[in-house]
Every structure is written in structure tokens, then in C-alpha cells.
C-alpha positions in Angstrom: -18.4 -27.6 -121.1 -18.0 -30.2 -122.9 -15.9 -29.6 -126.0 -16.1 -26.2 -125.2 -15.1 -26.0 -121.3 -15.8 -22.6 -121.3 -12.4 -20.3 -120.2 -11.4 -23.7 -117.7 -9.9 -24.2 -121.2 -7.2 -21.9 -119.1 -6.6 -25.3 -117.3 -7.6 -27.9 -118.8 -4.8 -28.8 -121.0 -3.7 -30.7 -118.0 -6.9 -32.7 -118.8 -5.5 -35.6 -120.4 -2.2 -35.2 -119.1 -3.4 -35.9 -115.6 -4.9 -39.1 -116.4 -2.1 -40.8 -118.3 0.7 -39.8 -115.7 -1.3 -40.6 -112.6 -1.8 -44.3 -113.3 1.4 -44.1 -113.5 1.6 -43.3 -109.8 -0.3 -46.2 -109.1 2.1 -48.9 -110.9 5.8 -49.9 -110.0 7.5 -46.8 -107.8 10.2 -45.7 -109.5 14.0 -46.3 -109.4 16.0 -44.2 -107.2 17.2 -41.8 -109.9 15.1 -38.7 -110.5 12.1 -39.3 -113.4 13.0 -39.3 -117.1 9.9 -37.0 -117.9 10.9 -37.8 -121.3 10.2 -41.2 -120.3 7.2 -40.2 -118.8 6.1 -38.3 -121.7 6.1 -41.1 -123.7 5.4 -44.2 -121.5 2.7 -42.2 -120.2 1.1 -39.2 -122.6 2.5 -39.1 -126.0 -0.4 -41.2 -126.6 -3.0 -38.7 -126.2 -0.6 -35.6 -127.0 1.3 -36.9 -129.9 -0.8 -36.6 -132.1 -3.4 -34.7 -129.5 -6.7 -37.0 -129.1 -9.9 -35.7 -128.3 -9.3 -31.6 -126.2 -6.0 -32.5 -125.8 -3.3 -30.0 -126.6 -1.0 -30.6 -129.6 2.8 -31.6 -127.7 3.6 -27.9 -129.0 0.9 -26.1 -127.2 2.3 -27.7 -123.5 5.7 -26.6 -124.9 4.9 -22.5 -124.7 3.2 -23.3 -121.4 5.4 -21.9 -118.4 6.6 -25.7 -116.1 5.1 -23.7 -112.9 1.7 -23.7 -114.1 2.1 -27.7 -114.9 3.5 -28.2 -111.0 0.6 -26.1 -110.0 -2.6 -27.5 -111.4 -1.1 -31.4 -110.7 -0.3 -30.0 -107.5 -3.1 -27.9 -106.0 -5.2 -27.3 -109.0 -7.9 -28.5 -110.8 -6.3 -31.4 -111.3 -4.9 -32.1 -108.3 -7.0 -35.7 -107.7 -6.3 -36.7 -111.3 -2.6 -36.9 -110.1 -2.7 -38.1 -106.9 0.5 -40.4 -105.6 2.9 -38.7 -108.3 6.5 -37.6 -106.8 6.7 -34.0 -106.9 9.8 -34.9 -109.1 8.0 -36.9 -111.7 5.9 -33.7 -111.7 8.4 -31.4 -112.0 10.0 -33.4 -114.5 6.7 -33.9 -116.8 6.7 -30.5 -116.4 10.8 -30.1 -117.6 10.3 -32.1 -120.5 7.1 -30.2 -121.8 8.6 -26.8 -121.9 12.5 -27.0 -122.2 12.7 -24.9 -119.2 13.3 -25.0 -115.1 10.1 -26.4 -113.8 9.2 -24.4 -110.5 6.5 -24.3 -108.1 3.5 -21.6 -108.3 4.7 -17.7 -107.9 5.3 -17.3 -104.0 2.7 -13.8 -104.8 5.5 -11.4 -105.0 4.6 -7.7 -104.9 4.1 -5.3 -107.8 6.7 -3.5 -110.0 6.7 -0.2 -110.1 8.2 1.1 -113.9 10.8 3.6 -112.0 11.8 1.4 -110.1 13.3 -1.9 -111.9 12.5 -4.1 -114.7 10.8 -7.4 -114.1 11.9 -11.1 -114.0 12.8 -12.5 -117.6 9.6 -14.1 -119.0 9.9 -18.1 -121.1 11.6 -17.2 -124.2 9.1 -17.1 -126.4 7.3 -14.3 -123.7 9.9 -11.1 -123.8 10.8 -8.7 -121.6 8.2 -5.9 -119.3 8.2 -2.7 -120.9 7.8 -0.7 -118.0 7.0 2.6 -118.4 9.9 5.7 -117.3 7.8 8.2 -116.4 5.9 7.5 -113.2 2.2 6.8 -113.4 -0.9 9.8 -113.8 -3.8 9.3 -111.2 -6.3 7.0 -112.4 -9.4 8.9 -114.3 -12.2 8.6 -115.6 -12.5 9.2 -119.3 -16.4 8.6 -120.4 -15.4 6.8 -123.0 -14.0 4.1 -120.1 -14.3 -0.2 -120.2 -14.3 -0.9 -117.3 -15.7 -4.8 -116.6 -15.9 -7.7 -119.6 -19.8 -6.5 -119.5 -19.0 -2.7 -119.8 -22.2 -1.9 -117.6 -24.7 -4.0 -115.0 -27.1 -4.9 -118.4 -24.0 -7.0 -119.7 -25.0 -4.8 -122.9 -21.5 -4.5 -124.4 -22.0 -1.3 -125.6 -19.8 1.7 -125.8 -21.7 4.8 -125.9 -18.7 7.3 -126.1 -16.3 5.2 -127.9 -13.7 8.0 -128.9 -14.2 7.6 -132.8 -17.1 7.3 -135.6 -18.9 4.6 -137.2 -16.8 7.1 -140.4 -13.3 6.4 -138.7 -13.7 2.8 -138.6 -12.7 1.9 -142.1 -9.3 4.0 -140.9 -8.2 1.8 -138.2 -4.9 0.5 -138.2 -2.3 -1.2 -135.9 -0.7 1.2 -133.2 0.9 -1.5 -130.6 1.1 -5.1 -129.7 1.9 -7.6 -126.7 2.6 -10.6 -126.2 1.7 -13.1 -123.4 0.4 -16.2 -122.5 -3.2 -17.3 -122.4 -4.1 -13.2 -121.9 -7.4 -12.1 -121.3 -10.2 -9.5 -121.8 -8.3 -6.3 -121.3 -10.1 -3.2 -119.2 -9.6 0.1 -119.2 -10.0 3.3 -117.6 -8.8 7.0 -118.2 -5.6 6.2 -119.9 -5.1 2.8 -117.8 -5.1 -0.7 -119.5 -5.7 -4.1 -117.0 -5.2 -6.8 -118.3 -4.5 -11.1 -117.1 -3.1 -14.6 -118.2 -2.1 -17.9 -118.4 1.0 -16.4 -117.4 0.7 -15.3 -113.8 1.1 -11.6 -114.6 -1.2 -9.2 -113.8 -0.7 -6.3 -116.1 -1.4 -2.5 -116.0 -0.7 -1.0 -118.8 -0.4 2.7 -120.2 -3.9 1.9 -123.0 -1.8 4.9 -125.2 1.5 3.6 -125.6 1.4 -0.6 -124.4 4.6 0.3 -121.4 4.0 -1.7 -118.4 2.6 0.6 -115.2 3.5 -2.4 -113.2 2.8 -6.2 -112.8 2.1 -8.1 -110.4 3.1 -11.7 -110.6 2.2 -15.0 -109.6 -2.0 -13.6 -110.4 -3.4 -17.6 -111.6 -6.3 -16.1 -113.4 -8.2 -15.5 -117.4 -10.6 -13.2 -115.4 -11.1 -9.7 -117.1 -10.5 -7.5 -114.2 -13.3 -4.9 -112.9 -11.7 -2.0 -112.3 -13.9 0.2 -109.4 -13.9 3.3 -107.5 -14.8 2.7 -104.0 -13.0 4.2 -101.0 -11.7 0.3 -100.0 -9.2 1.2 -102.3 -5.8 3.4 -101.0 -6.0 4.9 -104.3 -10.0 5.2 -104.5 -9.6 2.8 -107.8 -10.0 -1.5 -106.9 -9.5 -4.2 -109.4 -11.0 -7.4 -109.4 -10.1 -10.9 -110.4 -11.0 -14.7 -109.7 -8.6 -16.6 -109.5 -7.6 -20.8 -110.6 -7.0 -21.7 -106.8 -10.7 -20.3 -106.4 -9.8 -17.0 -104.8 -10.7 -13.5 -105.1 -8.0 -11.1 -104.8 -9.0 -7.3 -104.7 -5.5 -4.9 -105.6 -5.4 -1.5 -105.8 -5.8 0.0 -109.3 -3.1 2.6 -109.2 -0.6 0.7 -108.0 -1.3 -3.2 -108.1 -1.1 -3.5 -103.8 -2.8 -6.4 -102.9 -6.2 -4.8 -100.6 -7.9 -8.6 -99.2 -7.4 -11.9 -101.2 -10.6 -14.7 -100.1 -10.7 -17.6 -99.0 -11.4 -20.4 -101.3 -15.1 -20.3 -102.5 -15.1 -23.7 -103.0 -13.5 -26.9 -101.7 -14.3 -29.8 -105.0 -10.5 -28.9 -106.4 -12.1 -29.9 -110.3 -13.7 -26.2 -109.8 -12.4 -22.9 -110.9 -13.4 -19.5 -111.5 -14.4 -19.0 -115.5 -16.5 -15.6 -115.3 -15.6 -12.4 -114.3 -16.7 -11.4 -110.8 -18.7 -8.4 -110.4 -19.4 -5.5 -108.7 -22.4 -3.7 -107.6 -22.8 -1.6 -104.3 -20.8 -3.3 -101.3 -21.1 -6.9 -102.6 -19.1 -8.6 -105.5 -20.7 -12.0 -106.8 -19.1 -15.0 -107.9 -19.4 -17.7 -110.5 -18.5 -21.0 -110.8 -17.3 -23.8 -112.7 -14.9 -26.8 -113.1 -13.1 -28.8 -115.0 -15.2 -31.6 -114.0 -16.3 -33.2 -117.3 -12.9 -33.6 -118.3 -11.6 -35.6 -114.7 -14.9 -38.2 -115.7 -13.0 -39.1 -118.7 -11.3 -41.2 -116.2 -12.5 -44.8 -115.1 -11.7 -44.8 -111.9 -13.3 -40.9 -111.0 -16.2 -41.0 -108.5 -18.2 -38.8 -111.3 -20.0 -36.4 -110.1 -19.4 -33.9 -107.4 -18.7 -30.4 -108.8 -22.2 -28.1 -108.4 -21.7 -24.4 -110.5 -22.9 -21.5 -107.6 -22.9 -18.6 -106.8 -21.5 -16.3 -104.4 -22.1 -12.8 -102.4 -19.0 -11.4 -101.0 -18.4 -8.4 -98.9 -16.2 -5.8 -101.2 -14.5 -4.2 -97.9 -12.9 -7.3 -96.8 -13.5 -10.4 -99.9 -15.5 -11.9 -96.5 -18.3 -14.6 -98.0 -21.9 -12.6 -97.0 -23.9 -16.0 -99.0 -23.6 -18.8 -101.8 -25.9 -20.4 -103.3 -25.9 -23.6 -105.2 -27.9 -23.7 -108.7 -28.4 -27.6 -108.7 -31.0 -27.3 -105.9 -31.1 -31.2 -105.7 -29.2 -33.2 -102.8 -26.8 -34.9 -103.8 -26.3 -39.0 -103.5 -25.3 -42.2 -104.8 -26.2 -43.2 -107.5 -24.9 -46.5 -109.9 -22.0 -48.3 -109.6 -19.1 -48.7 -112.7 -18.2 -52.1 -113.6 -14.9 -51.6 -111.4 -17.2 -50.7 -108.8 -16.3 -46.9 -108.2 -19.7 -45.5 -107.0 -21.1 -42.9 -109.2 -22.9 -39.7 -107.5 -25.0 -37.1 -108.8 -26.7 -34.7 -110.0 -23.7 -32.8 -110.7 -22.8 -29.7 -113.5 -24.4 -26.3 -114.0 -21.4 -24.2 -113.7 -21.1 -20.6 -114.5 -19.0 -20.1 -117.2 -19.5 -16.4 -117.8 -20.5 -13.2 -116.0 -23.1 -12.5 -113.3 -25.7 -9.5 -114.9 -27.0 -7.3 -112.3 -30.4 -6.1 -111.9 -30.6 -3.5 -109.0 -33.7 -2.2 -109.8 -35.5 -6.1 -108.9 -32.7 -6.6 -107.0 -31.9 -10.0 -108.8 -28.4 -10.6 -110.4 -28.7 -12.8 -113.2 -26.7 -15.9 -114.0 -26.6 -18.6 -117.2 -25.7 -22.3 -116.5 -23.8 -25.4 -118.0 -24.8 -28.7 -119.1 -25.4 -31.5 -116.0 -22.5 -34.4 -115.9 -24.6 -37.5 -114.6 -28.0 -39.3 -115.4 -29.7 -37.7 -111.7 -32.1 -35.4 -112.5 -32.1 -31.9 -112.0 -33.3 -28.6 -112.9 -30.5 -26.6 -112.3 -28.7 -27.6 -115.7 -28.8 -25.2 -118.7 -30.7 -22.8 -117.5 -31.3 -18.9 -116.5 -31.5 -18.4 -112.8 -32.3 -15.6 -111.0 -31.2 -14.6 -107.8 -31.3 -12.2 -104.6 -28.4 -9.9 -104.6 -28.7 -9.7 -100.0 -29.4 -13.1 -99.8 -29.1 -15.1 -102.5 -32.6 -16.9 -102.6 -33.0 -18.3 -105.5 -36.0 -15.9 -107.0 -36.4 -18.1 -109.9 -35.2 -20.8 -112.5 -36.3 -21.4 -115.7 -34.2 -24.9 -117.8 -33.9 -24.4 -121.5 -33.5 -28.7 -121.6 -33.9 -31.2 -119.9 -31.5 -33.8 -119.2 -27.8 -32.5 -121.3 -25.7 -34.8 -119.2 -22.7 -34.7 -120.8 -19.0 -35.6 -119.7 -16.2 -35.5 -122.9 -15.0 -39.0 -124.2 -18.8 -39.6 -124.8 -19.9 -40.9 -128.1 -21.8 -43.4 -129.5 -18.8 -44.5 -130.8 -16.6 -45.1 -127.1 -18.8 -45.4 -123.8 -16.6 -44.5 -120.9 -17.4 -46.2 -117.5 -18.8 -42.4 -116.7 -20.9 -41.3 -120.1 -24.3 -40.7 -119.0 -26.9 -42.5 -120.7 -28.0 -41.0 -123.1 -25.1 -39.3 -123.4 -26.9 -34.8 -123.6 -26.0 -32.6 -126.7 -23.8 -30.3 -124.3 -25.7 -27.1 -125.4 -25.3 -25.4 -122.5 -24.5 -21.0 -121.2 -21.7 -20.0 -121.4 -22.7 -16.5 -122.2 -24.0 -13.7 -119.6 -27.8 -12.6 -120.0 -28.1 -9.0 -121.4 -30.9 -6.6 -119.6 -32.4 -5.1 -121.6 -34.4 -1.6 -121.4 -36.9 -1.2 -124.8 -38.6 1.6 -125.9 -41.8 1.4 -123.6 -40.3 2.0 -120.5 -40.2 -2.1 -120.3 -37.7 -4.8 -119.9 -36.5 -8.2 -121.0 -34.2 -10.7 -120.5 -32.0 -11.6 -122.8 -29.2 -15.1 -122.9 -27.6 -16.8 -126.3 -27.4 -20.9 -126.0 -25.1 -23.3 -127.9 -27.9 -25.2 -129.4 -27.7 -21.3 -131.6 -30.6 -20.3 -130.3 -31.8 -16.9 -128.6 -33.9 -16.5 -125.3 -36.0 -13.7 -124.9 -37.8 -13.8 -120.8 -39.1 -11.8 -118.2 -36.6 -11.1 -115.7 -38.8 -10.8 -112.9 -39.9 -14.0 -113.7 -38.4 -16.1 -115.6 -41.5 -16.4 -118.0 -40.4 -17.0 -121.6 -41.2 -13.7 -124.0 -40.1 -15.4 -127.4 -36.7 -17.8 -128.9 -35.0 -17.2 -132.1 -32.9 -19.7 -133.6 -29.6 -18.1 -135.5 -27.6 -21.2 -135.8 -27.9 -25.1 -136.2 -25.9 -25.6 -132.9 -23.2 -28.0 -131.3 -20.9 -29.1 -129.0 -18.8 -25.5 -129.3 -21.8 -23.0 -130.3 -24.0 -21.9 -131.4 -24.2 -19.4 -129.6 -20.3 -19.4 -127.8 -19.6 -16.7 -125.7 -21.3 -14.1 -125.7 -23.9 -11.2 -127.6 -24.4 -7.5 -127.8 -26.9 -4.8 -127.3 -27.2 -1.4 -128.4 -30.6 0.5 -128.2 -32.1 -1.2 -130.5 -30.9 -4.1 -131.6 -29.4 -7.7 -130.5 -26.4 -9.1 -132.1 -25.6 -12.3 -132.2 -22.9 -14.5 -133.1 -22.8 -17.8 -133.8 -20.3 -20.6 -134.2 -21.2 -24.4 -135.7 -18.0 -24.7 -135.3 -18.0 -29.2 -135.2 -20.7 -28.5 -138.2 -18.1 -26.7 -139.9 -15.5 -29.5 -138.8 -18.3 -31.9 -141.0 -18.0 -29.3 -143.2 -14.4 -30.9 -144.0 -14.4 -34.1 -143.3 -17.5 -34.8 -145.9 -15.1 -33.2 -148.2 -12.8 -36.3 -147.5 -15.3 -38.5 -147.9 -15.1 -39.6 -143.8 -18.0 -39.7 -141.6 -18.8 -36.5 -138.8 -18.0 -36.0 -136.0 -20.9 -36.2 -133.3 -23.1 -38.4 -135.4 -25.9 -37.2 -137.2 -25.3 -33.3 -137.7 -28.0 -30.6 -136.6 -28.1 -28.6 -140.2 -26.1 -26.7 -142.0 -23.2 -24.7 -140.4 -24.3 -20.9 -140.2 -21.8 -19.6 -138.5 -22.5 -15.6 -138.7 -23.6 -12.3 -137.2 -26.2 -11.4 -136.8 -29.0 -8.7 -135.4 -32.6 -9.2 -133.8 -35.4 -7.7 -132.5 -35.5 -7.9 -128.8 -39.0 -7.0 -127.8 -40.3 -9.6 -130.2 -36.3 -12.2 -131.5 -37.7 -11.3 -135.5 -34.3 -11.7 -137.2 -33.3 -8.3 -138.8 -30.6 -9.0 -140.6 -27.6 -12.1 -141.4 -24.3 -11.5 -142.0 -22.6 -14.9 -142.9 -18.7 -15.3 -141.7 -16.8 -14.8 -145.2 -14.3 -17.9 -145.9 -10.7 -15.9 -146.0 -7.6 -16.7 -145.9 -5.9 -17.3 -143.2 -2.4 -18.1 -141.9 -2.4 -20.6 -138.9 1.4 -19.7 -138.3 1.2 -21.2 -134.0 -2.1 -23.7 -135.2 -2.5 -25.6 -132.3 -5.6 -26.9 -133.8 -7.4 -30.2 -132.9 -9.4 -29.7 -135.8 -10.0 -33.0 -138.0 -8.5 -30.5 -141.0 -5.7 -29.3 -138.6 -4.3 -25.5 -140.8 -7.8 -25.1 -141.7 -9.2 -21.8 -141.8 -12.4 -22.3 -139.6 -14.4 -19.1 -140.1 -16.8 -19.8 -137.0 -18.1 -16.7 -135.5 -17.8 -17.9 -131.1 -16.1 -14.9 -129.6 -18.4 -11.8 -128.1 -19.3 -8.8 -129.8 -18.4 -5.3 -129.1 -20.5 -2.6 -129.8 -20.3 1.2 -130.4 -23.0 3.8 -131.7 -23.3 2.7 -136.1 -21.3 0.0 -135.4 -20.2 -4.3 -134.3 -17.1 -5.1 -133.6 -16.8 -8.9 -134.4 -13.8 -11.8 -134.4 -13.4 -15.2 -136.4 -11.6 -18.5 -135.3 -10.1 -17.9 -138.2 -8.8 -14.6 -136.8 -10.7 -11.9 -138.9 -11.3 -9.1 -136.5 -14.3 -7.5 -138.3 -16.6 -4.0 -138.4 -20.4 -3.9 -139.3 -23.1 -1.6 -139.6 -25.4 -2.2 -137.2 -28.4 -1.6 -139.1 -27.4 -3.2 -142.0 -24.8 -5.5 -141.4 -22.9 -4.4 -144.5 -18.5 -4.9 -143.5 -17.7 -2.0 -142.9 -13.7 -2.7 -142.3 -11.3 -6.4 -141.8 -8.6 -7.0 -140.6 -6.6 -10.5 -140.8 -4.4 -10.7 -137.0 -2.9 -13.2 -138.9 -1.7 -11.6 -142.7 1.6 -10.7 -140.8 4.0 -10.9 -137.5 4.6 -9.2 -134.6 7.1 -6.8 -133.0 5.9 -6.3 -129.9 6.3 -4.3 -127.3 7.6 -6.3 -125.2 10.8 -7.6 -127.3 9.0 -10.6 -128.9 9.8 -11.2 -132.7 8.0 -12.2 -135.3 5.4 -13.5 -133.1 1.8 -14.9 -135.0 -1.1 -13.9 -134.4 -4.4 -17.1 -134.5 -7.9 -17.5 -133.6 -10.1 -14.4 -132.3 -11.9 -16.1 -129.5 -12.9 -15.3 -126.2 -14.6 -12.5 -124.6 -14.2 -10.1 -128.0 -12.7 -6.1 -128.2 -12.8 -3.7 -125.7 -13.4 -0.2 -127.0 -12.1 3.0 -124.8 -11.2 6.4 -125.7 -10.3 5.9 -129.6 -8.7 2.5 -129.3 -9.7 -0.6 -130.1 -8.5 -3.4 -128.5 -8.6 -7.5 -128.9 -6.8 -10.8 -128.6 -5.0 -12.2 -130.8 -4.2 -16.3 -130.6 -6.7 -17.6 -128.6 -5.8 -21.0 -127.5 -9.0 -22.1 -126.5 -11.3 -25.1 -126.7 -11.5 -26.2 -130.0 -7.7 -25.6 -130.3 -7.9 -24.1 -133.8 -5.6 -21.0 -135.1 -4.4 -21.2 -130.7 -0.7 -20.4 -130.9 -0.3 -20.6 -127.0 1.0 -17.3 -127.1 -1.5 -14.4 -127.5 -1.3 -11.2 -128.7 -3.3 -8.0 -127.4 -3.3 -5.9 -131.0 -4.3 -1.9 -130.6 -6.0 -0.2 -133.2 -6.5 2.8 -133.6 -7.3 5.5 -136.3 -4.9 5.8 -138.7 -2.5 4.1 -136.0 -1.8 7.6 -133.7 
């Protein structure tokens, strides 16, 4: 996904790091003395990270990461090919220096820690101590006001019809509690239980009202939103499923955190990963596959490219693969060689960054695909694809942008060995399609692209019904992470982030980042008629003050408040919740777009439940808010691909009426 690279940004911090240190392994051998992490960083990494270049995160962004994560990704994760030849001591030395803490290998997947047993092991100093609940957890029970998956319903509408609070009460929302964690994902809620994964490898079940920890399972390397399902495969009758960075899926008993099963790796390509949430329907689990190969291809020695996005159907009881379908149907074949003699190949790409959408009536599951990585032609990228649930057979595929061939580090001024010709605009899909039922009873499949274009398609055939433009579009959106819909309207958040950067550069008398801008920046929230695409209202993102206390910005003007609206919105009757990269979280009147309530998550710091003092807020990005049982939950400080306003360590904020 180019600049954005979807939720693979959870591991994208090592793209440039691995590229730099890999060259060290190809040079002279290290002396018998222990490797010097600072020397390795200064000679092999500093040029890209201090100050940060391109998509590389800044040095202080790396400092907040667990050292084991750096070691893991360099050893067996998406950047293992780039770190080939590095010794274990060298990897650990780099990790130790970057994090200023003892490095360790990947967690050994210990058993969950129950609230009644003991406090968990200490987290890194800036993450705090788990506040374990002091009473035995109650059984999980549905409340009728739950948010059990990333899209809430099978159609991925992100609409909570029974939120437990009214439109009139929304202006009275106040912070109830805060919980700090590195790289936290959007939570899910079932009854009075809340579930969330994070980049530190801790999978939490919290008391949704109080925020204390009911159980924590360590070594779960995931950034997907846990789906909570009532099913007999779990001893308690409730199971949760997460996709891991290492391309496996794990099922847990949601009541206890104990593992039920773990799948085999679903993809052999080492740069692949799971960023879209696995989705359950009936006795199946549908798992999308994404990739960090766009970043790996920055290296001239990398044989670009071989990854192909796929969807796998797993047996819910066992985790066994029933079928796996690549969305690029054309065969992989050698293409040209680089000037250095490296054999290139293709077609490749079409990562699936978001959760699938299920259409049980038609027996279909829909996915939205990313861009192509090579010049080899394919119809699988930048497409909406319908697959048969039972067999994985592609029923139809509708490509909306041809030859969107893109890898990172390629632009008019810089031509790397693996750059396609010409370089595409990086206008892939990062948002789940929405299946919407019209008042007539007919259905329309809605999708939003980083070009700023929304599409309405026939879910049975893929035929285009309408398209509408809500933004100018850029490599970081346009429509970045999602849309939402109630029973009347489609709500679309638009970022136009690169164009906002261009505005800041122009004010300084500098040129644009990516050649001639596609148009003026139009960040904001819009409502469309799902039947026709007609614009009903639009509310521009306000220019507002922010305080990026933990900014890891890759903005050309670091610290500048960026009002891009890229997070997925969430809806309750009469109200749309939507956040912006400048850390503002707002509630909009669903009928008019009027702002009903606004909270700056960067205007204060937070003394969190897990004993972190003065935790800063930051950007709101990714998969937006969950609303359940009178509470609204949102992550602030997300350190996404934009690196704008991210803290490295997020803070999960829980709002309720009057803070009760």
C-alpha cells in the first residue's frame, strides 16, 4: 500500500532498518568482541532514522518498541530476508541499543495470567504495570449493545443500533479511564468484557467499565481486532480469534484466554503478514493476507516481487485450511533483470489490508485489494473481489484502477532498481467493503479507495452502479481505513494527507512531495446516498490546535497539526464518531454533518490505569471507535504509516456520559 502499507505499519519500522543492517552482514566479518549496537546503528542505520527519511520511523519511535519485537522481525518476521546473514548477537545488539533495555527473543507463548493469581511481569518502563482485577471475572454474556468484530455486523457497516447512549447525551461524554499500550488495536466489547491486542504481544481482556485486566496472554504478536463469537468450540462457549504477524491465526477461549488451536502458517512468503481482522461466519473463519514487500523492494538486491494477496477459509473447530485463493490469477513468471543482474518477477501485490465482508445469503465473501508491485500486468490489484465461501472460487472481480504498480522509494526524482515504469499513484483499497440493503430490498456493495472515490457495485455480479468523488486522493488517502453506514446514509472519512503536506510545503516556498498534486486537499467527513452516490452533506475537517507530545512525524513540517481524516468512522442512531490525525475525536449529526461534540486527545496527558504517568495522546488513525453499553472507546497516538502525531505507545480512551 505504498506510503501507507496498511496495518503492516506494525512491522514497517524495520523496513529501512533491515535494509541498512543487512548490508553489514555482506561486508567484513565482525571481530570476536561483542557487537556494539550503537556503532552498528550509527554506521548502518543513522542515515535513515536520525533524522527519519522516507517512511523510516525516527530514532525515538524505535525506542518505545519491545527489543524482542525487533529481534523477532529481523529473525523470523517480514524482514528476515533483508537481515539474512546477520548474527543473533548483532540483531540483539541493535535491539538493545535502540530500546535501551535487555534484548530478548520472541515470547514463548506462556499461559494467560488470571486476575485472581498474580500481577503479570513488568512491561517496559513506559508501558506500566497491568492493573489486574481483584475479583473473579463474571461469565461473558451478550448485552444487546455489543461490538464483537471490527465491522460489527457481517456487512461491515460499523453501525451500533443499540449504543446505550442517546444523541442528546453525546455532548456530555467525558473521559472515564485510560490504558496505555504500544500499538494498540481497535477493541471489541461483549457484555462487560473488552478485548484488545497490541504491538507489545499482550492480548488483553479488560473489564469494559472499569478498565482493569481480567486476563492477559503474552506472546500474541497481533494488531488485528479480536472477533468475539459464541461457539461450542470453546469450553466457556465464547471464543476469540486473532491473526498474528507470523502469518498464523490463533483461537482462544474468550473467558479464560487459554489457547484452543493455532493454525499452521497461512503463507510461506516471509514478508507476508495478517493486518485485516479474520472474520467468522458459520463454521468458517476467513483470513486475509497482506504484505511488507513494497518496503522490502527498496533494496536493490531484493528479487522483486513474488507476494500475492490471498484469502483463506479455515475450519472454525480446528483451524485447518479448507481453501486458499490468490486474488492475482495470472501466473508468476520471470520478467527482467536489474543492472546488478538480479532477476525480477511478477505479477505481484494485491495485498488484502482489511477485514473481509460476508454475504451469507449469496454464499460470498468480499475483499478489497491493494496495488500491484511490478510491471507485469494483472487484474487482481485495486479490485473488489467476490469469492465463494464454500470453495474459495472467485465468482467475480472488478478492478477499478489499472497498472497501479508501486513500491516504496520510487518517485520522479529517485529511481531504484525495483521501481516499476511508470510508477502508479498507489491508489489501492484499505477499507472493507460494506454490504448495504436499500429500502427497496435490493443491495449494493460499497467501497472506498485512496483515490478519494467511492463505488457502488452490484454484489451479485460486480457491475458498477455508480461512483462518486469525495476527495482529491493521495498515496495516504483519500479514503484510507474505512467507511460506515446506518440504515439511511453512507459516511465516508477522507484524508488527502499528502496534499496537506504539500500545502505546508507550499507555504514554505517548497515543491510538492509527489509531483503535481491531484487537486486541493479536501479532508473531512461526507454523507452519501447509498443508492445513487449523491452527496448529502460534507463537513470539512476543522483546522484546530493540537500538541504532538510524542510526535514521530514523517511530515515535511514536523509538529504541524494535520487534520487528515483517515480513521474509519463509527455510527450510532443519529450520530457519527470520527477522529483525525491531529488527535481530535468528534461526534457529528448524522443528518446534517453538524459537529455535536469534540474532544482533543492531545490537549492533556493521562495518568493511566496501568500506572503510566503523563501519557500523551496523539493521532487518531486506523479502525476508529467501538461503541457499546453506553461507552465509547478509541485509541489515541496510533503510530501509523503517516508517522504524524504517533507516540509509539497508544492510549486507549474510554468515554461515558458525564464520565460515570
